[in-house]
N, C-alpha and C positions, 0 to 999 in steps of 0.2 A: 746802446744802439749805435751802429756805425754806418754811415753813408759815405763811401769812398774814404776820404781822409777826415771827414767830419765826425767827431765822437760826441755822443750825447748820453750821459748817465740816465738810466730810466729805472722805474720800479714797476712790477707787475702785480696786479690785484685781481682776484677772482671776480668775474662779472656776473656770476649766477649764484643763487642760494637754493638749497633744497627746500621744496615746499613742505609745510607741515602736513603730516599724514598720520592717520590712525596707526598706531603700532601695536602689534600683537606679541605677547610673551609666550615662549614655549613652557607649558605647564604639564605636570603629572596629573592625568585625569583623575586618578584615585585620591590624591591629597591636595590638589590645586597648588602645590609648591612649584616655584620656578625651577626649571632645569638649568643647571650651570654647565655650559660647554667648556671643557678643559682639555688640555693637551695631555695625552698618555703615551708612554713608551710601549709600542706593540709587543716587545719581547718580554719586558719585566711586568707590564701591566700597571706600573706605578705612574702617578701624576708627575709631570715635568714642570718645575717652576720656571717662570719667565726668564730669570737670570741665567738659566742653563741653555736657553734656546740660542742657536747660532745658524747662520745661513750656510748652506752647503750645495755645491754644484757637483752632480754625479758625472764623472768623466768616463766611468765604466761601471758595470754592476757591482755595487758594494764599495766603490772607491770614490770618495768625495774630496773636493777641494773646499776648505773652509774659508769663508770671507767674513771679516769683522766689519761692523758698521763704520768704525773710524777709517778703515781702508777705503770703503766706498766713498766716504766724504772727501778723501784726498784724491780720488780719481777724477781728473778734470780734462775736458777737451775744449776747443775754442768756443763752442756754442754753450758751454757751461756758464760762461761769464759775459758773453757778448752776443747781441743780435746784429748780425751783418746783413744789411740790405743789399744783396748782390744782384737782384733781378726784380723787374716790375712788370705786372701783367694787368690786363683788364679784369675788373671784378666779375663781369658777366661771363668771362671765359672759364671761370672756376666751376667744376662739377660739384653740385651741392652734396653729392654722396660722400665727398671727402671732408666736409665741414664737421668739426668736432666741438671743442670747448672754447668759449670766449673769455678773454681777460682784458681788464682795463690797463692801459699803458700810460704812465704819467712820468714827467721829468723828475729826476732824483735830485732835488735841491733847486733853489732859485737860480743858481748859476747855469743850470741846464735849460732854462726856459727858452732862451733865444734860439739855440740850435734845435731844440725840440719843435718850436713853432715854425722854423724855416723848413725843416724836413716835412712836417705835417702839411703846410700850405703848398709845397712843391708837388706832393702827391695829389692833393685835392685839385689843384689847377690842371694837372695832367690827366686826372680822372683814372688813376691807377692805384693798385695796392702793391705793397712790397712783399717779396717772398724771402723768408728767413728760416733759421733753425734755432732751437733751444733745447736744453736738457731739462726734462720734467719727469718726476717719478721714476728715475732710474733708466730712462731711455731718451734718445734724441728724437725730437719731433719736428716735422716741417710745420711752418706757420705762415700766415699772412698778416700783414700789419696795414691798417687803413685808418684814415682820419675819422674821428667821431666827435663832433662838437669842437671843444677846445683841446680835447685829448686825442688818444688813438685807441683803437681796438685791435688786440692781438688774438687771433683765432687759430688754435692748433688744428692740424689736418691729419686725417687717418692715412696710414701708409698704404701704398698701392696693394700689397697682398691682403690687406684687411677688407678691401672693397671687391665684392664679387662681380664678375662679368654679367651683364644683363642678357647676353645672347641666349643662354638656355631658356630663359623665361619669356623673352619677347619674340623669339624667332617665329612662332606660329600665329602671331597676331596679324590681322589684316592690315594692309598698308593704307589704302585710300577708301574711306567710306563714301556713302552717297552725299553729293554736294548739297542737295536740298535739305537733307537731314542735318548736315553741319550748320547750314544757315539758321535753322530753327534752334539748334543748340546754342548758337552764338547769341541769339536774342535772350536766352535765359542767362547766359554768362554776363551779357551787358546789364541785365536787370540786377544781378547779384554783385556787380563790380563796386568797389569802394576802397577806402583806405584800410591799411592793416592796423588793427588794434588788438594786441594780445589780451588786454583786460576784458574786452568784449567777446573775443573769439575763443578764449581758452580758459573757461571756468571748469574746474574739475568736478563734473557732475557725478562721476562715480564715487569720489570721496564723500560728497554730500549725501548720496544715497546710502553709502556704507555707514556714515555717522548716524543717520536716521534709523538705520537697521539696528545698530548697537544700542542706541538710546531706547528704542522700543523694547528690546530684550531686557534692558536694565529696569524698565518700569513694569516688567512682567507681562507685557502685551505681546500679541502675536504680530511680528513684523509684517508690514504690507510691502510685498516685493513689487517693484515697478516692472511693468511688462513693455518691452520695446515693441514698436509696431512691426507687424509682419511685413517683410519685403513684398512689394507687389510684383506680380508676374507680368512681364512685358510681352503682350501678344502682338500689338501693332505699334511699332516704334514711332511712326508719325503721329498717331493718335496720342501716345504718351507724351511726346514733346509738346504738342499743341495744348494738351490739358495742363502741362506744367507751366507753360507760358501764361495761360489764363489765370492759373492759381497765383503765380508770382505777381502779375500785374494788378491783381485784386488786393495785394498787401501794401501797406504803407512802407516807404523806404526805411531801412534800419538806421539807428542813430549814427553809425559810422559810415553810411553810404551817401554819396551825393545825390541830389534830386535827379530824377530821370530827365534826360534831355529830349527835346522835341526833335523828330527827324528833320535833317537838313533838307531844305527845299532846293530843287534845281530850277534854274531859269529856263523858261520855254522860249523857243524861237530865237 
């Protein structure tokens, strides 16, 4: 990683793991044997072994340029080896639609600790994130780098052509709703406000239901399929908002939500 003339060797580690999920195997219904997916030559109909597979780029119909793995390994550009911090922006200015995959960024060796910490603290005190580029998976990706505890977080960004314009989808939506209705909705939002806790907010209930479904079939029982509540039809928006407020205020605060604050009193006279 480079900031101006300050060079800091770093290592990148994946910051996410794929959650355990129920996996289904493709089977022959008649024999219950697993179906093996193999590569076949469409002309000869014969199976192609892995050692005969090669990458090819079609420059014109039927004419390919062959590229070997070792040749791809030798293809290098500046961002293949170095993260250059050439620009800094406010984190809140980033459009969340462009955020892709996070990675942990750590110094590569004890000799890099000092320069790593200096760059990290400079960004933290300025309240900015660095914009950089790196080569991952055979393509150059834009990325942001930001302080995270004693380390840093590198997050790859989607390219502009990958993010659709929202104009065709949002153009018909009304601009300004009724202010009184917004005030009622704000009371509900205030009631539901709290700290972000992925362990509380993101339990995979579908996988849990799927596991119960499979286990019931395994025991020879008829699976009980959960029925989601039918969406209510909003006839009177004000009445629905007021009913929602009453229902929320009757509930105790969730574990990751702060206690409700009393309304601030204003001094009279």
